[in-house]
C-alpha positions in Angstrom: 1.5 -38.2 6.0 1.6 -37.7 2.5 2.0 -33.6 1.7 0.1 -33.1 -2.0 -0.7 -29.9 -3.9 -4.3 -29.0 -3.7 -5.5 -26.8 -6.4 -8.9 -24.7 -6.5 -10.8 -22.4 -8.7 -11.0 -18.7 -7.8 -12.9 -17.3 -4.6 -15.6 -14.9 -4.4 -14.6 -11.8 -2.5 -16.5 -11.4 0.4 -18.0 -7.8 1.1 -15.3 -6.7 3.1 -12.7 -7.8 1.0 -14.0 -5.5 -2.3 -14.2 -2.7 0.4 -11.0 -2.9 1.8 -9.6 -3.3 -2.5 -11.9 0.2 -3.4 -10.1 1.7 -0.4 -6.5 0.8 -0.8 -7.8 2.6 -5.2 -9.7 5.2 -3.7 -6.4 6.2 -1.3 -4.3 5.4 -4.5 -6.3 7.6 -7.0 -6.1 10.1 -3.8 -2.5 9.7 -3.6 -2.0 11.1 -7.3 -4.4 13.6 -6.0 -2.6 15.2 -3.5 0.7 15.2 -5.6 -0.7 16.7 -8.7 -2.2 20.1 -6.0 1.4 19.9 -4.3 3.2 20.5 -7.4 0.9 23.2 -8.5 0.5 24.6 -4.9 4.1 25.0 -5.1 4.6 27.0 -7.7 2.6 29.4 -6.8 4.2 29.7 -2.9 7.5 30.7 -5.0 8.1 33.9 -4.8 8.9 35.8 -8.0 12.7 37.3 -6.7 13.4 33.4 -5.9 16.8 31.8 -8.0 16.7 28.7 -7.2 20.4 27.6 -9.5 18.4 30.1 -11.4 15.9 28.2 -12.8 13.0 28.3 -10.0 10.1 26.9 -12.7 12.4 23.9 -13.7 12.6 23.3 -9.5 8.7 23.3 -9.3 8.4 21.4 -12.6 10.2 18.1 -11.8 8.7 15.6 -12.7 11.0 13.5 -9.6 7.9 14.2 -6.9 6.1 12.3 -8.8 7.9 9.2 -7.8 5.9 8.5 -5.0 2.8 7.6 -6.9 4.8 6.2 -9.6 6.4 3.4 -6.9 2.7 3.2 -4.9 0.6 2.2 -8.5 3.3 0.0 -8.8 3.3 -1.5 -5.5 0.0 -1.7 -6.1 -0.6 -2.7 -9.1 2.1 -5.9 -8.7 0.5 -6.9 -5.4 -3.2 -7.0 -6.7 -1.7 -9.5 -9.5 0.6 -11.4 -7.1 -2.8 -11.7 -5.0 -4.8 -12.6 -8.5 -2.8 -15.9 -9.3 -4.0 -18.3 -6.5 -1.2 -20.4 -8.4 1.7 -18.4 -6.8 0.3 -18.9 -3.1 -0.6 -22.3 -3.0 1.3 -23.8 -1.1 1.5 -27.7 0.2 -0.7 -28.7 2.1 -1.4 -31.8 4.5 -5.1 -31.5 4.5 -8.5 -31.3 2.7 -9.2 -29.1 -0.2 -11.7 -26.7 2.5 -8.9 -26.0 5.3 -6.1 -25.0 1.9 -9.1 -22.6 0.6 -9.5 -21.1 3.9 -5.3 -20.9 4.3 -5.0 -18.7 1.1 -7.9 -16.5 1.0 -6.2 -15.3 4.5 -3.4 -15.2 2.9 -5.5 -13.0 0.5 -6.5 -10.4 2.8 -3.3 -9.9 4.1 -1.9 -9.0 1.0 -5.5 -6.7 0.3 -4.9 -5.4 3.9 -1.2 -4.4 3.4 -1.4 -3.6 0.1 -4.2 -0.5 1.5 -1.4 0.3 4.5 1.5 0.6 2.2 -0.8 2.3 0.4 -1.7 5.4 3.7 2.1 5.3 4.4 2.8 6.9 0.7 -0.2 9.7 1.3 1.5 10.7 4.7 5.3 10.3 3.8 3.5 12.4 0.1 2.3 15.1 3.0 4.7 15.2 5.4 7.0 16.3 2.6 5.1 18.5 1.1 4.5 20.5 4.0 8.3 20.4 5.7 9.2 21.0 1.8 6.9 24.8 1.3 7.9 25.9 5.8 4.7 24.8 7.3 6.3 21.7 8.5 9.1 20.0 10.5 8.7 16.7 8.8 6.7 13.6 10.0 6.6 13.7 13.0 8.0 11.1 15.5 4.1 9.1 16.7 4.6 8.2 13.5 8.5 6.4 14.0 5.8 4.3 16.1 2.4 4.1 13.8 4.3 3.2 10.3 5.8 -0.2 11.9 2.2 -1.0 13.6 0.5 -0.2 10.0 2.7 -2.6 8.5 2.8 -5.5 10.9 -1.0 -5.0 12.5 -1.7 -6.7 9.7 0.9 -9.4 9.5 0.7 -10.7 13.2 -3.3 -10.5 12.6 -3.3 -12.6 10.0 0.0 -15.3 10.6 -2.8 -15.1 14.4 -5.4 -16.4 12.5 -3.4 -18.3 10.0 -2.1 -20.6 12.6 -5.0 -20.5 14.2 -6.9 -22.8 11.1 -3.7 -25.1 10.9 -4.6 -26.5 14.4 -8.6 -26.7 13.6 
């Protein structure tokens, strides 16, 4: 069998793919809003006489709080750009352009779900970090030790199975 690289035009994305993209974007915006809100709420929670190395205002005005949303935004944009460039996702396939198109669509859906799940994980980290730092919590609950890998690997396993089934057709 001769292996050939198949090129095809850009795809129309389905309603559910658009919904996941919009949910991912909404989650990213929520992460930024949460971070901004937590930053200003934290400054209000500081007692007047508290001295954190003689300069509490600098502690609460730290830009380190915004590292999680910045990293999440870079990941979101990077995965979005990667996902729009199908030429980077094309692999040598031994079959028809229709099968290549279907397999590439599965690959794009996987990246959409992973992008959304990563943003949700960042939201949870930001939420529990603030509540731990402000004394209202004790960190990320132990349940999330199971939930985080499940959120990350469930889409990978699902789309791997779907990808494998379509290769066998």
